C-alpha positions as CSV (number, residue, x, y, z in Angstrom):
1,M,30.9,-24.8,-12.9
2,A,31.0,-22.3,-15.8
3,P,29.0,-19.1,-15.4
4,S,26.6,-20.0,-18.2
5,A,26.0,-23.5,-16.7
6,M,25.4,-21.9,-13.3
7,R,22.9,-19.5,-14.7
8,T,21.1,-22.4,-16.4
9,A,21.0,-24.4,-13.2
10,T,19.7,-21.3,-11.2
11,A,17.0,-20.7,-13.7
12,A,15.9,-24.4,-13.5
13,L,15.9,-24.3,-9.7
14,S,13.8,-21.1,-9.7
15,A,11.3,-22.4,-12.3
16,A,10.9,-25.7,-10.4
17,S,10.1,-23.7,-7.2
18,L,7.1,-22.2,-9.0
19,S,5.6,-25.3,-10.4
20,D,2.9,-25.7,-7.8
21,A,2.3,-22.0,-7.1
22,R,-1.4,-21.1,-7.1
23,P,-2.2,-17.9,-9.1
24,V,-4.2,-16.3,-6.3
25,P,-3.2,-14.0,-3.4
26,Y,-2.2,-16.0,-0.4
27,W,-4.1,-13.8,2.0
28,L,-7.4,-14.1,0.2
29,D,-7.0,-17.9,-0.1
30,D,-8.3,-18.2,3.4
31,P,-11.1,-20.5,4.8
32,G,-12.1,-17.6,7.1
33,R,-13.0,-15.4,4.2
34,P,-16.5,-14.0,4.8
35,G,-19.3,-14.4,2.3
36,A,-20.4,-11.4,0.2
37,L,-23.2,-9.2,1.4
38,P,-26.1,-8.5,-0.9
39,A,-26.0,-5.8,-3.5
40,L,-28.0,-2.6,-3.2
41,T,-31.3,-2.6,-5.0
42,G,-33.6,0.4,-5.1
43,D,-32.9,3.7,-3.4
44,E,-30.9,4.4,-0.3
45,H,-30.6,7.6,1.7
46,C,-27.9,8.5,4.2
47,D,-25.8,11.2,5.8
48,L,-22.5,9.9,4.5
49,L,-21.9,7.6,1.5
50,V,-18.5,5.9,1.4
51,I,-17.6,4.5,-2.0
52,G,-15.0,1.7,-1.9
53,G,-14.6,-1.2,0.5
54,G,-10.8,-1.3,0.8
55,Y,-8.9,0.2,3.7
56,S,-9.6,3.8,2.7
57,G,-13.4,3.3,2.7
58,L,-13.5,1.0,5.7
59,W,-11.5,3.3,7.9
60,T,-13.6,6.3,6.8
61,A,-16.9,4.6,7.6
62,L,-15.6,3.3,11.0
63,L,-14.2,6.6,12.0
64,A,-17.4,8.4,11.0
65,K,-19.5,6.2,13.3
66,E,-16.9,6.5,16.1
67,R,-17.1,10.3,15.9
68,D,-20.9,10.3,15.8
69,P,-22.7,7.1,16.5
70,E,-26.0,8.6,15.2
71,R,-24.5,9.4,11.8
72,D,-26.2,7.4,9.1
73,V,-23.5,5.8,7.0
74,V,-23.7,3.6,3.9
75,L,-20.7,1.9,2.2
76,I,-20.8,0.4,-1.3
77,E,-18.1,-1.8,-2.8
78,G,-17.9,-2.8,-6.4
79,R,-16.9,-6.4,-5.7
80,E,-16.1,-7.7,-2.2
81,V,-14.5,-5.9,0.7
82,G,-10.8,-6.3,0.6
83,W,-10.6,-8.0,-2.7
84,A,-8.1,-5.6,-4.4
85,A,-5.0,-3.9,-3.0
86,S,-6.2,-4.1,0.6
87,G,-6.3,-7.9,0.4
88,R,-3.2,-8.7,-1.6
89,N,-0.4,-6.4,-0.2
90,G,2.6,-7.4,1.9
91,G,1.0,-6.6,5.2
92,F,3.5,-3.8,6.2
93,C,1.5,-1.4,8.3
94,A,3.8,1.6,8.6
95,A,3.6,4.8,10.8
96,S,5.0,6.8,7.9
97,L,2.4,9.0,6.2
98,T,5.0,10.2,3.6
99,H,6.2,6.9,2.1
100,G,9.2,6.9,4.3
101,F,11.3,9.5,6.1
102,S,13.5,10.4,3.1
103,N,10.5,11.2,0.8
104,G,8.9,13.3,3.6
105,L,12.2,15.2,4.2
106,A,12.5,16.0,0.5
107,R,9.0,17.3,0.1
108,W,7.9,18.7,3.5
109,P,11.0,19.4,5.6
110,G,9.3,22.1,7.6
111,E,6.5,20.0,8.8
112,L,8.1,16.5,8.8
113,R,8.4,16.5,12.6
114,K,4.6,17.0,12.8
115,L,4.0,14.4,10.1
116,E,6.1,11.9,12.0
117,E,4.2,12.5,15.2
118,L,0.8,12.2,13.4
119,G,2.0,9.0,11.8
120,E,3.1,7.5,15.2
121,R,-0.3,8.4,16.7
122,N,-2.0,6.9,13.7
123,L,-0.2,3.5,14.0
124,D,-1.0,3.5,17.8
125,A,-4.7,4.1,16.9
126,I,-4.6,1.2,14.5
127,E,-3.2,-1.1,17.1
128,A,-5.8,0.1,19.6
129,T,-8.6,-0.5,17.0
130,V,-7.4,-4.0,16.3
131,A,-7.6,-4.7,20.1
132,R,-10.9,-2.9,20.7
133,Y,-12.8,-4.8,18.0
134,A,-10.9,-8.1,18.5
135,I,-9.7,-8.1,14.9
136,D,-7.8,-11.3,14.3
137,C,-5.2,-10.1,11.8
138,S,-1.9,-11.3,13.3
139,F,-0.9,-7.8,14.3
140,E,2.8,-7.8,15.3
141,R,4.6,-4.6,16.0
142,T,8.0,-6.0,15.1
143,G,9.3,-3.1,13.0
144,E,11.2,-3.1,9.7
145,I,14.8,-3.3,8.7
146,D,16.1,-1.5,5.7
147,V,19.0,-3.6,4.5
148,A,22.0,-2.6,2.5
149,T,23.1,-5.1,-0.2
150,E,25.6,-2.8,-1.9
151,P,28.4,-0.8,-0.1
152,Y,27.1,2.5,-1.3
153,Q,23.8,1.9,0.4
154,L,25.5,1.8,3.8
155,D,26.4,5.5,3.5
156,A,22.8,6.3,2.5
157,L,21.4,4.4,5.6
158,Q,23.9,6.2,7.9
159,E,22.8,9.6,6.4
160,L,19.2,8.7,6.9
161,Y,19.9,7.7,10.5
162,E,21.6,11.0,11.3
163,E,18.9,13.1,9.6
164,A,16.2,11.3,11.5
165,R,17.9,11.7,14.9
166,S,18.4,15.5,14.2
167,L,14.6,15.7,14.0
168,G,14.0,13.8,17.2
169,H,13.4,10.4,15.7
170,T,14.9,8.0,18.3
171,G,13.4,4.7,17.2
172,L,16.0,3.8,14.7
173,E,18.9,1.4,15.3
174,P,21.9,1.0,12.9
175,L,23.0,-2.6,12.3
176,D,26.4,-3.6,11.0
177,R,26.9,-6.7,8.9
178,D,27.2,-9.1,11.8
179,A,24.2,-7.5,13.6
180,V,21.9,-7.6,10.7
181,R,22.8,-11.2,9.9
182,A,22.2,-12.1,13.5
183,E,18.6,-10.9,12.9
184,V,18.1,-12.4,9.5
185,D,20.9,-14.3,7.8
186,S,21.6,-13.6,4.2
187,P,25.0,-13.5,2.6
188,T,23.8,-10.4,0.6
189,F,23.3,-8.3,3.7
190,L,26.0,-5.8,4.5
191,G,24.2,-3.7,7.2
192,G,20.8,-2.3,8.0
193,L,18.7,0.2,9.8
194,W,16.0,-1.2,12.1
195,D,12.9,0.9,12.8
196,R,11.8,-1.0,15.9
197,R,8.3,0.5,16.5
198,G,7.4,2.3,13.3
199,V,6.0,-0.7,11.4
200,A,3.7,-3.6,12.3
201,M,3.3,-6.8,10.4
202,L,-0.3,-8.1,9.9
203,H,-2.6,-10.3,7.7
204,P,-3.9,-7.6,5.3
205,A,-7.1,-9.4,4.2
206,R,-8.1,-10.3,7.8
207,L,-7.7,-6.6,8.8
208,A,-10.1,-5.6,6.0
209,W,-12.6,-8.3,7.0
210,G,-12.3,-7.3,10.6
211,L,-13.0,-3.7,9.8
212,K,-16.0,-4.8,7.7
213,R,-17.4,-6.6,10.8
214,A,-16.7,-3.7,13.1
215,C,-18.4,-1.2,10.7
216,A,-21.5,-3.5,10.5
217,E,-21.6,-3.8,14.3
218,L,-21.6,0.0,14.6
219,G,-24.5,0.3,12.2
220,V,-22.9,1.0,8.8
221,R,-25.0,-0.4,6.0
222,L,-22.7,-2.2,3.6
223,Y,-23.5,-3.4,0.1
224,E,-21.1,-5.5,-1.9
225,N,-21.1,-6.1,-5.7
226,T,-22.4,-2.6,-5.9
227,P,-20.1,-0.3,-8.0
228,G,-20.7,3.4,-8.0
229,L,-21.3,4.2,-11.6
230,E,-22.0,8.0,-11.7
231,L,-21.8,10.8,-9.2
232,A,-24.0,13.9,-9.6
233,R,-25.8,16.6,-7.6
234,A,-29.0,15.2,-6.2
235,G,-31.0,18.0,-7.9
236,S,-30.3,16.3,-11.3
237,A,-31.9,13.0,-10.1
238,S,-35.5,12.5,-9.2
239,G,-36.6,11.6,-5.7
240,P,-33.5,12.8,-3.8
241,G,-35.2,12.9,-0.4
242,P,-34.8,15.6,2.3
243,G,-31.3,17.0,2.8
244,A,-29.6,15.0,0.1
245,A,-26.9,16.9,-1.8
246,M,-25.4,14.1,-3.9
247,A,-26.7,11.1,-5.9
248,V,-24.7,8.0,-6.9
249,R,-26.1,5.6,-9.5
250,T,-25.4,1.9,-9.0
251,P,-26.4,-1.1,-11.3
252,Y,-29.6,-1.7,-9.5
253,G,-30.4,1.4,-7.6
254,R,-29.2,4.8,-6.3
255,V,-27.8,6.3,-3.1
256,F,-28.8,9.9,-2.1
257,A,-26.4,11.4,0.5
258,R,-25.6,14.6,2.2
259,T,-21.9,13.9,1.8
260,V,-19.7,11.4,-0.1
261,A,-16.2,10.1,0.6
262,L,-14.4,8.5,-2.3
263,G,-12.0,5.6,-1.4
264,T,-11.6,4.2,-4.9
265,N,-7.8,4.7,-5.1
266,V,-6.5,2.9,-8.2
267,F,-9.9,2.8,-9.9
268,P,-11.0,5.7,-12.0
269,S,-12.3,8.5,-9.7
270,L,-15.9,9.6,-10.0
271,V,-14.4,13.1,-9.9
272,R,-12.9,13.3,-13.4
273,R,-10.4,16.0,-12.6
274,V,-8.7,13.7,-10.1
275,R,-7.8,11.0,-12.6
276,P,-4.6,12.5,-14.0
277,Y,-3.0,12.5,-10.6
278,T,-2.7,8.7,-10.4
279,V,-1.5,5.9,-12.6
280,P,-1.9,2.1,-12.0
281,V,1.4,0.3,-11.5
282,Y,1.3,-3.5,-11.2
283,D,3.3,-5.1,-8.3
284,Y,3.9,-8.8,-7.8
285,A,4.7,-11.2,-4.9
286,L,5.4,-14.8,-4.1
287,M,4.7,-16.8,-0.9
288,T,6.6,-19.8,0.1
289,E,5.3,-23.0,1.6
290,P,5.7,-23.2,5.4
291,L,9.4,-23.5,6.3
292,T,10.6,-26.4,8.3
293,E,12.2,-25.9,11.7
294,A,15.6,-26.6,10.1
295,Q,15.0,-24.0,7.4
296,R,13.9,-21.4,9.9
297,A,17.1,-22.1,11.9
298,A,19.2,-21.6,8.8
299,I,17.9,-18.0,8.4
300,G,17.2,-16.9,11.9
301,W,14.5,-14.2,11.7
302,K,13.3,-14.9,15.3
303,N,12.2,-11.3,15.8
304,R,9.9,-11.4,12.7
305,Q,10.6,-8.0,11.3
306,G,9.6,-6.8,7.9
307,L,12.5,-6.2,5.6
308,G,13.2,-4.2,2.5
309,D,16.4,-3.7,0.5
310,S,17.7,-0.3,-0.3
311,A,17.9,-0.4,-4.1
312,N,15.7,1.7,-6.3
313,Q,14.2,-1.5,-7.6
314,F,13.7,-3.0,-4.2
315,H,12.3,-6.2,-2.7
316,Y,10.1,-6.3,0.4
317,F,9.8,-9.5,2.4
318,R,8.4,-10.7,5.6
319,I,7.6,-13.9,7.5
320,T,4.0,-14.9,8.4
321,D,2.7,-16.4,11.5
322,D,2.6,-19.9,9.9
323,H,6.4,-19.5,8.9
324,R,6.1,-18.7,5.3
325,I,8.1,-16.0,3.5
326,L,6.4,-13.4,1.4
327,W,8.8,-12.0,-1.3
328,G,7.6,-9.2,-3.5
329,G,8.5,-6.0,-5.3
330,Y,11.3,-5.2,-7.8
331,D,9.3,-5.2,-11.0
332,A,6.9,-2.3,-11.3
333,I,4.8,-2.6,-14.5
334,Y,3.0,0.4,-16.0
335,P,0.5,-0.5,-18.8
336,Y,0.3,1.9,-21.7
337,G,-2.6,4.2,-21.3
338,G,-2.9,3.4,-17.6
339,R,-5.4,0.7,-18.3
340,L,-6.6,-1.7,-15.6
341,D,-6.5,-5.3,-17.0
342,T,-6.9,-8.5,-15.0
343,A,-4.6,-10.2,-17.5
344,L,-1.8,-8.1,-15.9
345,D,-2.5,-9.6,-12.5
346,H,-0.2,-12.4,-13.3
347,R,3.2,-12.2,-15.0
348,P,5.2,-15.4,-15.1
349,E,8.4,-13.7,-16.2
350,T,8.3,-11.5,-13.1
351,Y,7.5,-14.6,-10.9
352,L,10.6,-16.3,-12.3
353,K,12.7,-13.2,-11.7
354,L,11.5,-12.9,-8.1
355,A,12.2,-16.6,-7.4
356,T,15.7,-16.2,-8.8
357,H,16.3,-13.2,-6.6
358,F,14.9,-15.0,-3.6
359,F,17.4,-17.9,-3.8
360,R,20.2,-15.4,-4.4
361,C,19.2,-13.8,-1.1
362,F,18.6,-17.0,0.8
363,P,20.8,-19.8,-0.8
364,Q,20.4,-21.9,2.3
365,L,16.7,-22.3,1.4
366,E,17.4,-24.1,-1.9
367,G,14.6,-26.6,-2.5
368,V,11.8,-24.4,-0.9
369,R,8.8,-24.1,-3.1
370,F,6.3,-21.3,-3.6
371,S,2.7,-22.0,-2.8
372,H,1.2,-18.7,-4.2
373,A,2.1,-16.1,-6.8
374,W,0.0,-13.0,-7.5
375,G,0.0,-9.4,-8.6
376,G,-2.2,-6.4,-9.0
377,A,-2.4,-2.7,-9.5
378,I,-1.6,0.0,-6.9
379,D,-2.5,3.7,-7.2
380,T,0.7,5.6,-7.8
381,C,1.1,9.4,-7.8
382,S,4.2,11.5,-8.6
383,R,5.0,12.3,-4.9
384,F,4.6,8.7,-3.7
385,S,2.2,9.6,-0.9
386,A,-1.5,10.4,-0.6
387,F,-3.1,13.6,-1.7
388,F,-6.5,14.9,-0.7
389,G,-9.2,17.3,-1.9
390,T,-12.9,18.1,-2.2
391,A,-15.4,18.6,-5.0
392,Y,-19.0,19.7,-5.4
393,D,-18.7,22.6,-3.0
394,G,-17.2,20.5,-0.3
395,R,-19.9,17.8,-0.4
396,V,-17.4,15.2,-1.8
397,A,-14.0,14.4,-0.4
398,Y,-11.3,12.1,-1.8
399,A,-8.0,10.6,-0.8
400,A,-5.7,8.7,-3.2
401,G,-2.2,8.1,-4.4
402,Y,-0.9,6.0,-1.5
403,T,1.6,4.3,-3.8
404,G,1.8,1.0,-2.0
405,L,2.0,2.4,1.5
406,G,-1.7,2.6,2.3
407,V,-2.1,-0.2,4.9
408,G,-1.5,2.4,7.7
409,A,-1.8,5.7,6.0
410,T,-5.4,5.1,4.8
411,R,-6.7,5.5,8.3
412,F,-5.1,9.0,8.4
413,G,-6.7,9.6,5.0
414,G,-10.1,8.7,6.4
415,E,-9.6,11.2,9.2
416,V,-8.6,13.9,6.6
417,M,-11.7,13.2,4.4
418,L,-14.0,13.5,7.4
419,D,-12.4,16.7,8.5
420,L,-12.7,18.1,5.0
421,L,-16.4,17.1,4.7
422,A,-17.0,18.8,8.1
423,G,-15.3,22.0,6.9
424,E,-13.0,21.9,9.9
425,R,-9.6,23.3,10.2
426,T,-7.7,20.7,12.1
427,E,-4.0,19.8,12.6
428,R,-4.5,17.5,9.7
429,T,-6.2,19.9,7.2
430,A,-3.7,22.6,8.1
431,L,-0.8,20.5,6.7
432,E,0.9,21.5,3.5
433,M,0.8,17.8,2.6
434,V,-3.0,18.0,2.7
435,R,-3.4,21.4,1.1
436,S,-1.1,20.6,-1.9
437,K,-1.4,18.3,-4.8
438,P,1.3,16.2,-6.6
439,L,2.1,17.0,-10.2
440,P,-0.3,15.2,-12.6
441,F,1.0,12.7,-15.1
442,P,1.1,13.9,-18.7
443,P,-1.1,12.3,-21.4
444,E,0.0,9.4,-23.5
445,P,2.4,8.7,-25.2
446,V,4.4,11.1,-23.0
447,A,3.5,9.3,-19.7
448,W,4.6,5.9,-21.2
449,A,7.9,7.2,-22.5
450,G,8.7,9.1,-19.3
451,I,7.9,6.3,-17.0
452,G,9.9,3.9,-19.2
453,L,12.9,6.2,-19.2
454,T,12.6,6.6,-15.5
455,K,12.5,2.8,-14.8
456,W,15.6,2.3,-17.1
457,S,17.4,5.1,-15.3
458,L,16.6,3.7,-11.9
459,A,17.9,0.2,-12.9
460,R,21.0,1.9,-14.3
461,A,21.5,3.8,-11.0
462,D,21.3,0.5,-9.1
463,A,24.0,-0.9,-11.3
464,R,26.2,2.1,-11.0
465,S,26.5,2.4,-7.2
466,G,23.5,4.7,-6.9
467,R,24.7,7.4,-9.3
468,R,21.7,9.2,-10.8
469,N,21.8,10.3,-14.4
470,L,20.6,13.6,-15.7
471,W,17.0,12.4,-16.3
472,L,16.7,11.3,-12.6
473,R,18.2,14.5,-11.3
474,T,15.8,16.5,-13.4
475,M,12.9,14.4,-12.1
476,D,14.1,15.0,-8.6
477,R,14.1,18.8,-9.1
478,L,10.6,18.7,-10.6
479,G,9.3,16.5,-7.7
480,L,8.5,13.6,-10.1
481,G,9.8,10.1,-10.1
482,F,9.0,6.5,-10.0
483,D,9.2,3.9,-7.3
484,S,8.8,0.1,-7.4
């Protein structure tokens, strides 16, 4: 078949696979989804107000009650718990707090060993929490394989393995071509690096719903469909009540609180000076129909690891407990001005691109169809991992900028926010990672032009055996960049 005819046939196959895909996140399309709790009306008073019902807010509320069961905690969520990034991500719950070992090594080499230790303890604590509260979220600590699909990536994985071992990281296992294809069979795989214990697979929405239930059982008062509209000192509002330092206005009421934890992430922070540190980037994913027994046998994948390829524009993929494959990543879309727009939650041209890449990776699954296709915004910062801080004389704490790796790291972020609100110097608050900030993004049109040039350069590097041009090398030196 001529190349042009082959491309046409591949495009037709990919398009056909999407014809029945529902434009909703697979994880949220669940009959077990709990109903929404009532919105707040009137005035509320509490010791700690948590704003945001994603992982960041849920972990903060839960940890606050575990630290002090008598603490009066209120959580408000603008829509429903877990509806945004916490309910539509890939379900990779990683130990890494730094968006991977390489990113941590580049930014905090002197404290990376400590960061790795804290990350491992954090993942252990998540596993223990899931068990303690009987959260049915399909938690499987199967690890993740970084796969090489180009020869130059093999060298990078080997270098990563050696650097990790030099810092005492013993949980990585190099895989050659035959070994990686024995785990998951794709003709595109040339080798891999398996982190056996550092990543768990889970059902992300059920984790959020389980945390919601656990919070309520511990006495957290939760209000859904209750966005926080304005944050101010309580003295500027009437009727603050005894001991209240902060006041938050909502559509039908107010909350007066001694302290506030902001877990709003991609949404505009109620502390305005925090906003330039993040931009929304839209990420997209597909989910297949359940694979047949013959289809599963054709690809192996018996150990159910998560996978990600090693390109700059990478794919992440995993298998669910009902034998579907989630396939996401690659395209990262930044809207001009950093606007949040529900129209960007779906992008057919990206779905078609992802489907084409899927069948290139797994040609033996020709004929498989996708049941769901979705996208949404994640909060991205210039160092790719969370940053932290306080406002209003330490009465308000925030954590943001997880850049797509918040399923596990948000629990650590909740711990940090509670430490900061308590004014405590802990092993967490002493970290340079916690004490420092990323570089803020410039105003438009500079941000648009810079991010566009970076994306083009990353794609060019992927096409040129990883060789980074002058722009990327300059961004590396400045501690800036862009990641899909």
